C-alpha positions in Angstrom: 140.5 -60.7 -69.5 137.6 -59.4 -67.5 135.8 -58.1 -70.6 136.3 -61.5 -72.4 135.1 -63.5 -69.4 131.7 -61.8 -69.5 130.8 -62.7 -73.2 132.4 -63.2 -76.6 133.5 -60.0 -78.4 134.7 -59.4 -81.9 138.3 -58.2 -82.3 137.2 -54.7 -83.4 134.7 -54.4 -80.5 137.3 -55.4 -78.0 139.8 -53.0 -79.4 137.3 -50.1 -79.0 136.5 -51.1 -75.5 140.1 -51.3 -74.5 140.7 -47.8 -75.9 137.7 -46.4 -74.2 138.6 -48.0 -70.8 142.1 -46.5 -71.1 140.7 -43.1 -71.8 138.3 -43.4 -68.9 141.0 -44.5 -66.5 143.2 -41.6 -67.4 140.3 -39.2 -67.0 139.4 -40.6 -63.5 143.0 -40.0 -62.4 142.8 -36.4 -63.7 145.8 -37.0 -65.9 146.2 -36.3 -69.5 144.8 -39.1 -71.6 147.5 -41.4 -72.9 146.1 -43.7 -75.5 147.4 -47.3 -75.6 150.0 -47.4 -78.3 148.5 -49.1 -81.4 151.3 -51.6 -81.7 150.8 -52.7 -78.0 147.1 -53.0 -78.5 147.5 -55.1 -81.6 150.0 -57.3 -79.7 147.5 -57.9 -76.9 144.7 -58.7 -79.4 146.9 -61.1 -81.3 147.8 -62.8 -78.0 144.1 -63.2 -77.1 143.5 -64.7 -80.5 146.4 -67.1 -80.2 145.1 -68.4 -76.9 141.6 -68.8 -78.2 140.0 -66.2 -76.1 139.2 -64.0 -79.0 137.6 -65.6 -82.1 135.5 -63.6 -84.6 134.1 -66.8 -86.2 132.9 -68.1 -82.8 131.6 -64.7 -81.8 129.6 -64.4 -85.1 128.0 -67.9 -84.7 127.0 -67.3 -81.2 125.7 -63.8 -82.0 123.5 -65.1 -84.8 122.0 -67.8 -82.5 121.4 -65.3 -79.7 119.7 -62.8 -81.9 117.6 -65.4 -83.6 116.4 -66.6 -80.1 115.5 -63.0 -79.3 113.3 -62.7 -82.4 115.5 -60.8 -84.8 115.8 -61.5 -88.5 118.9 -62.0 -90.7 118.9 -58.4 -92.0 119.1 -56.9 -88.5 121.7 -59.5 -87.4 123.8 -58.6 -90.5 123.6 -54.9 -89.7 124.6 -55.4 -86.0 127.5 -57.7 -86.9 128.8 -55.1 -89.4 128.7 -52.5 -86.6 130.7 -54.8 -84.4 133.5 -54.9 -87.1 132.8 -58.3 -88.6 133.7 -58.6 -92.3 130.8 -58.8 -94.8 131.9 -62.1 -96.3 132.3 -63.7 -92.9 128.8 -62.6 -92.0 127.3 -64.0 -95.2 129.1 -67.3 -94.7 128.0 -67.6 -91.0 124.4 -66.8 -91.9 124.5 -69.4 -94.7 126.1 -72.0 -92.4 123.8 -71.2 -89.4 121.0 -73.7 -88.8 118.5 -71.0 -88.1 115.2 -71.5 -90.0 114.4 -67.8 -90.5 110.9 -68.5 -91.8 110.1 -70.5 -88.7 111.6 -67.8 -86.5 109.5 -65.2 -88.3 106.3 -67.3 -87.8 107.0 -67.7 -84.1 107.6 -64.0 -83.6 104.4 -63.1 -85.5 102.4 -65.6 -83.4 103.9 -64.3 -80.2 103.0 -60.7 -81.1 99.7 -61.1 -82.9 98.3 -64.4 -81.6 97.1 -67.5 -83.4 95.6 -67.6 -86.0 97.4 -64.8 -87.7 95.2 -62.0 -89.1 93.7 -62.6 -92.5 92.5 -59.1 -93.6 94.8 -57.1 -95.9 95.2 -54.3 -93.4 96.1 -56.6 -90.5 98.5 -58.7 -92.7 100.3 -55.5 -93.7 100.7 -54.6 -90.0 102.3 -58.0 -89.4 104.6 -57.6 -92.4 105.7 -54.1 -91.2 106.4 -55.5 -87.7 108.5 -58.4 -89.0 110.4 -56.2 -91.4 111.3 -53.9 -88.5 112.7 -56.9 -86.7 114.9 -57.6 -89.7 113.2 -60.5 -91.5 113.3 -60.7 -95.2 110.2 -60.4 -97.3 110.4 -64.0 -98.6 110.3 -65.3 -95.0 107.4 -63.1 -94.2 105.4 -64.1 -97.3 106.1 -67.8 -96.5 104.1 -67.4 -93.3 101.0 -66.3 -95.1 101.4 -68.8 -97.9 101.5 -71.6 -95.3 98.4 -70.3 -93.7 96.6 -70.0 -97.0 97.5 -73.6 -97.9 
């Protein structure tokens, strides 16, 4: 309950944390590590889901919004969600349903980093592109920034 009260977690992420906390507690007590039985762990996770404390869909939606506010693109968000155990189809659907304008987000990140107006020389544009790609933005969104400036 303490873990879930701090922030939302995916089911897989919570399972790993519970297993790690169990091992850590056993080590601190200098006893042999007794992992939580898999059946009991699944029962606890099911109970949390039934009570609405654990919801992968809600976690995914909030995670996308949080990462977009921090200036990360959809590719990076997708990768991080996969690492947290969210199903690929669920990620794709959540990204599709999200109201995040990734082109606008990329433009804001670029302006924050490089100032306004954005660079016009080829070398400087490629620097902006590399930076935005490293943040997880897609090439279409990055190119849209420069098309809007050229227009």
